[in-house]
Every structure is written in C-alpha cells, then in structure tokens.
N, C-alpha and C positions, 0 to 999 in steps of 0.2 A: 531659479532665483531671479529677483528683479535687479535692475541696474544699481540701486542703492546698496544692496547686499554685496554685489560684485565689487563696487568701489570701496566698501568698508574692508573687504578682504585684501584689496590691493594696497590701500593706504597703510595697512599694518606693516607692509613690507616697504618701509621707507628707504631712500637712497642716502648713504653716508660717505665721507672721505676719511680714510684711515691714514696712517703714516705711509706716505708714498715711497716705494723703492725707486731709486734713480739709476737708470742705465747710463752707459758711458759714451753713447754715440755722439759725435760732434761734427759740426760743419763750419766752414769758414763764413764769416760775415760778408756783407756786400762790399765793405772796404777792406781790401787785403792788407796784410802787415807791410808788404813792400811799398805800399802807397804812403805809409806814414814816414815822417822824417825821423831817422834814427837818432836817439840821444847818444852822446859819447859814452864809451865804456870807462868806468872808473874802477880803481883797485884800492883796497884798504891799505893803510899805512903798515910798514914792516912790523912794528911792535904789536899792533892790534892783530895783524895777520898771523903772527906767530902764536898768539894766544887762541885765536879762533881755530887755528890748525890743531892745536892740542885738544880743544873742545870737540872738534870733529872726530878726532881719533877715539875719544871716549864715547861719543855718540855711536860711532861705527861698531864699537865693542859692546853696545847696548847698555852703557853706563850713562843713562840720560841724566840722572840726578848729579853725577859728577860733572858732566858737560855743562849743565845749567849753572852749577856753582861757579865754574871757571868764567862763563860768559857774564854772569851778574857782577863779577869782580872787576871786569874790564872798565877802565875809565877812559873812554875815547874822547878825543879833543875835537876832531874834525866832524862836520855835519854828516858827511857820507859815512864815515866810520861808525858814528852813533846809529844811523839808520840801518846799516848793515848788521850790526850787533843786535839791535832791537828786533830785527826780523828773525835772526837766528834764535834768539831767546823765545820769541813767540812760537816758532816751530817746535822748540823743545816742550813748551807748555802744552801745545796742541797735541803733541805725541803722547804726553803723559796721561791724558784723559782726566776729566773732572777739573780741568784747569782752564776752561774756556775763557773765563773772565780775565785771567792773567794774560792769556794769549792775545785776546782782543786789545788789552791795554798796550802791549808792546807792538802789536801790528799797527795800531793807530799812530804810535810814535814813529814807526818805521815809514809809513806812507805819507805822513803829513808834510814833510819838506819836499816830497816829490823829486828825489835825487837818486834813488836806487837805479841800478842798471835796468834796462827795459824788461828783461825776462823776470827779474826778481820783483820789480814793482808790480807787474801784472799778476804774478802768482800771489803776492801779498794782498792785493786788492780782492782777489777771488777767495782766498782763504779767510780773509776778514769777513766778507759777506757770508760765507758758509757758517762761520762760527757765530755770527750775529743771528742767523736763522736758527741755529741750534739753541741759542739762549733767548729766543723769542723777541729779539730786537728787530722786528720785521721792517720797520720804516728805514732804519739804518742799513739793513741788508739790501733793500731795494736801491738805496742811494749808491751803495758800493758795487752792486752788480752792474748798474748803469755805468759807473766810473770804470769798471773793468772793461766793459764792451767799448766804451769811448776811447780808452787808452790803448787797448790792444787791437781794436778793429776786428775782434773776433766775437763769435757767439756760438752757442750750441744748444741742443734740445734740452739737456739737463738744466742748464741755467734758466732757460725760459720757463721750464716747469717749476723751478724754485721760485721764480718771480710770481708766477700764477698762484703758487701755494701761499706765498707771503700775502698777496692780496686777499686770498680766501681767509687766512688767519686774521687779517685786519677787518674782516666782514665787509670788504668792498667787493661784493659779488659781481657787479657788472665788469669790474676791472680784471677779473679772472680770464675773460674770454680772449682778449687780444694776445696776451703772452702764451696762452694755451695754443692758439692757432699758429703762433710763430714757432712754438716747440714742434708742432706737427710738421710744419714746413721744414724745419731744421733737421728733424730725424729722417726725412726723405723716405727711402724704401725700408729702412730699419725702424719701423714704427714702434712706439712705446704706448702702452695703455694709459699711462699717467695723465697726459693732457686731456684725453677723452673723459677720464674719471672726473677731472676738475671741471671741465665744461658741463658735464652731466649734472654734477652737484650744484653748480651755479644756477643752471636753468631750473632744476628741481626746486631748490630753496626759494627761487623767485616765482615759482608756479608757472614757469614758461614751459608747459608740458609739450607743446608742439615742437619747440626747439629741442627739447630733450629727446623726443622721438627721432628727430633727424640725426642726432649724435649716435643714438643706439642703432639706427639703421646702418650707420657706417661701421660701428664696432662689430656687429655680427658678421659683416663681410670681411673685415680685416682680421678679426680674431674669432673665427667660427668655432674653435674648440673651447672657448670660454663660456660655460653654461650660464653664468650670471647674466650676461648680456642678452641672451635669448629670453630668459625669464623676465628680466626687467623690460625688454621691449614689448613683450606681450602684455605686461601689466600697465605700461605707459599707454599702450593703445586703448586700454579700457578707460584711462583717465581722460583721453581726448574723445572717448565714446566711439571709437572705430572698432566695434566689437567683432566684425568679420575678420579684420586683420589680426586682432587679438587672438581669436580662435585659431586662425591658421598658424600663427607664430608659436603659440603654446602647444598646439597639437604636434607641430614639427619638433619642438623642444622635448616633448614627452617621448616621441618616437626615438629620439637620440639619447634618452635616459637622463635628461637634464632636470626633470622635475622630481625633487627629492623631499620636499616638505609638504606637510598636510595642507597648508594654506594654498600652495601652488596647485595641488590636485583638485582642491575644492573650487578654485577659480576656473580651472579648465572644465570641470563638471558643470559649473554654473553657466559657462559660455555655451557648452553643448545644448543645455536645456533651453537657453535663451534663443539659440539659433535653430530651434525646432529639431534637435537631434537627441531626443530624450533617451533612446536606446544606448547610445555611446556614453551618455552621462551616467546611466544606471550601471552599465558594465564597469566603467571606471571606478565609481564609488564602491561597488560591490567587491571588486578586486582588492582595493586598498583598505577597505574596512576589514576584510578577511585577513589581510597581511598584517594589520595593526598600524600601518602608517597613518591612516585616518581613524580617529577615535570612534569607538562604537558607542556613541552617546545619542541622546534623544534627537538632537538637531540633525546629526548626520544620517541617522536612520530615517528620519522624516523626509530628508532630501532624497534618499535612496528609494523609499516607498513611493514618493510622488513621481520620481523619474520612471519607475517601472509602470506606474499607473498611466502616465502620459504616453508611454511606449505601448500601451495596450497589452501588457503582460500581466493580466489580472491576477493569476495565481501567485506570481512572485510579489506583486504589490500587496496582496492580502497577507502573505507570509510576513513581510517586513512591518506592515501595520500591526500585525499581531504581536510581533516581538516588541515593537514600540509601545503597544498597549500594556503589555506585561511589565515593561520597564517603568512606565510612568503612572500606570493605573488610571489613565485618563479616558473618560467616557467617549470623547470624540474619536480616539484611535480605534477603540472597540467598534464604534459605529461604522467607521470607514471599512474596517476589516469585514464586518458582517455584511455590509452592502456589496462588497466585492466578492465575497464568498457566495452570496446569493446569485450574483451575476455569473459566477463561474459554475453555478449549479451544484455547489457543495452545500446543500440545504441544511444538513444536520449541524455542520460546523457554523453555518451562518446564524442559526437559531441561538446557539450558545453565545456567540459574540454579541449579537444584538440584544439578547437578554441581559448580558453583563453590562452593556452600555446603559440600558434603562435603569438597572440597579444603581449604577454610579451617578445617574442624574444627567439627563439631556433635555434640551428645550423642545426638540421635535419628536416627542414620544409617539405621537400619532403615526408619523411616517415609519418609525421603526416597528411599531405593532403591525402596520400594513405589510412590511417586509417579512415579519415573522409569520403572519397569516399566509402569505404567498408561499413561503418555504414549507410550512406544514401542508398546504394544499397540494404542492407538487410531490410531497412524500405520501400523499393520500391519507394524511392524518386530519380528517375533516373536522373532528370534534375540537382538536387543538386549534385548527385554523379558524373555526367559528368563534372560539373564545378570544383569540387574539384580535379578530376583526371587530368584535364588539368593543374591545378596549380602544381600538383605533377610531371608532365612531364617537368616542367621548371627546376627541380633540376637534375643535371647530375647523381647524385647517384641513383635516383629512376626513371629516364626517361624510361629505357627499361621496367621495371616491370609495370610502369604506362601505357605505350602504350598497353601492353597486356590487362590490366584491361579496358582501354578505349574502345577497340573493343568489349569486353565482355559486358560492360554496354550498349553500343550503340545497339548491337544485341538484348539484352534482352528487351530494350525499344521498338525497332521496333516490336519484336515478340508480346509484350503486347500492341502495338499500343499507345505508350506514346511518345508525342512530346518532344524532348530535344533540 
C-alpha cells in the first residue's frame, strides 16, 4: 500500500480524552505549610456548638437528612459561626449526591469571609473547586484550585491533572501542557497516566504530531504493559512519516499480542509491504484473514494476493487472485490469475482463467490471446495455439509479436507432423 492508504488507516484511529480517573498521590509544594503564618484557631459559640454536635451525631449514625435539617435551622449570629455551619451544611449536601449546586452555594458562603480555621478553609476551597469541576464550572474551579494552593502552600498531582483537564474542557489546548507537566513532576516515582493522556490529546488536536510522538515514547517506557501506547506510537510514527520506526514499534507490539483490531493488522501489513518485506505482509494477512479478524473482502484479498505476488510466491498469489476473481467477477483479477498460472506452468488452469477474463471484457485482449496460445503450445496443443495466436494478431498492439509466434507454432506443428 502507498503512504496515503497507510495514513487513512491511521487517521481512523483518532486519539480521545475520556473521563480521567484520579489517583491519590500527593506531594508538598515548594512553600511548606510551616512557612505560612498560622491564623488563630477559633471555636464556635456554645449554643451553635451544641446544635452542631447533635447534627454530627446524626451524621455519624448515617442520618444525613436529619443532620442537614438541624443545621439549616441554626440561626448563627457571629461571622465565624455562620461560616462554620455553612461549611458543615455544604459537606452534608456533597455527601448526599445530586446536590452539588446546593453544596457549592454553602461552600461559597463559608469561604467568602475567609475566617475559617486553616484546615477547614483549605479543605473547603478544595471541595468547592472539585464540585465546580463536577458541575462544569471550569473557570471557577481553576480560580479555587489556585486559591487552595496559594492558601495552603500545597499542591499534588491530582489537582494539577484537574487543572489541566479544566483547560481542556474550556478548549484552551495550549494551556493543558504546563499543569500536566507539573502533575508529572508532582507524582514523582508514582507516575499516573492521566497527565500524559492530556498532553497527548492536546498535541494531537493541535496537529503537533512530533510532540505527540515524544509523549508516547515516554509512556511506552513508563507503562510498557499498556498496549494502547504501543499501538498509538506506531501510528503516530506514520503521521510524521517515520515509517521505519513505525514498523519496528508495531512489529514489537504485535509480538507482545497488542494488535487486536483489523485496522492495526492492516497498518502493520502495509508497512511490511512498503519496507520491502512482502512475505511478512502476506503471512500476516493470510493468518488473520483465516482467523476472521481481518475481513475476507475484495480489498483485503487483493492486498494479500499482491503481497504474495511481490514475495514471488506465484502459486499462492494465483490462488488468491482466483478467489478474488470469483468474489468480484472482475476480468482484471481473472487476467492476473491466468498470467500467474502460466508463469507457474499451470497451463490448463491458465487457459481457463484467461478465457474467462476475455469473456468478461478486457482492454488487452491481444496479450491474453498471446498467453493462451503459449499455454496451448507448451501443452502441445498446436491447433488451439494456432487459433489463439491468430486472434492475437488482430490486436495492433500484439500483431508483430503474434506473427513471430505464429510462424514458430506452425513450424513446430509441421516438424511433429500435427495438422493445424
């Protein structure tokens, strides 16, 4: 196959970002918590504290609606008490599920005065950003992730991934790269695939294929057991027209059992043919057409026949051109089969195929009649050979050559005392 066909096969396998799972690996930011000035610890008033205590008892007993009802009934006077209760209410709503908007409302009320104790305020900012991500409020989520990092002096790989994901959701593809790189650095030795997926998607969608290749070259080293990266790397090598590396990568992927789709097998077979290894292309296609992974259709049979032909396995090439001819009833395939059968000295079968090709209609009838005449000649069927060579003489393109053969056929018949 030519380069365009290979590229068309590859493009069909496009790269996408799914809902990314988030791991829990975390690292400290450059500014440690001990370097921040500690805010004074505050306590809720006795009356509010008593009611909150009862709500917590209900919450501990899994009576979240009861706990929420108590909390909503509290009429706090002091700013700190209001913020504390609002945060607790938000946690209840977040725990209930499908109440993200209510949780966000109360979290915003809780963090706005910026008076919660340090741990509570940091956790509230992070939860607020997470909930805003869930409700697709990506710009607000970005703002609050930054606020959480600024306030706590902390960062972690998961948060940087979420930030990168928010930029992707906002279609700000260039902005995905920096937080993804920071996530990679934050994860350290406990690497996650998520930032690499985001980088790969950003580069792919911006058609920065060389940068995408660099990402994939890293992922196959970090996550060698993930077959997707091997397949994608081979395919991206074709996009940057590095067909030698594409072949090496996909060949190795195949040996590891990573090629499981028809399109992947066909790309590898195409690369074998393009790199002048038609025998491997033919063996690969033959195996997987037989197994059913690759469809036994006219296109794939044609590729298989061509590969065997290029590998100089004439008999096998003729066999598959014959199957293709019966499938399509196309004169050109009967013609190819007939020519190869003649080359393989299967003269009787060659005559049948070449005659069928002429019946179906071909432009080069003279050439086919010449081949039919030769086949009859080698079968010592001089009368039939003479008849066919006369038909070849009617074609201006083969007239001269046919005349030479005609004399040879007639002389041989006379010498062997055969009447023609």
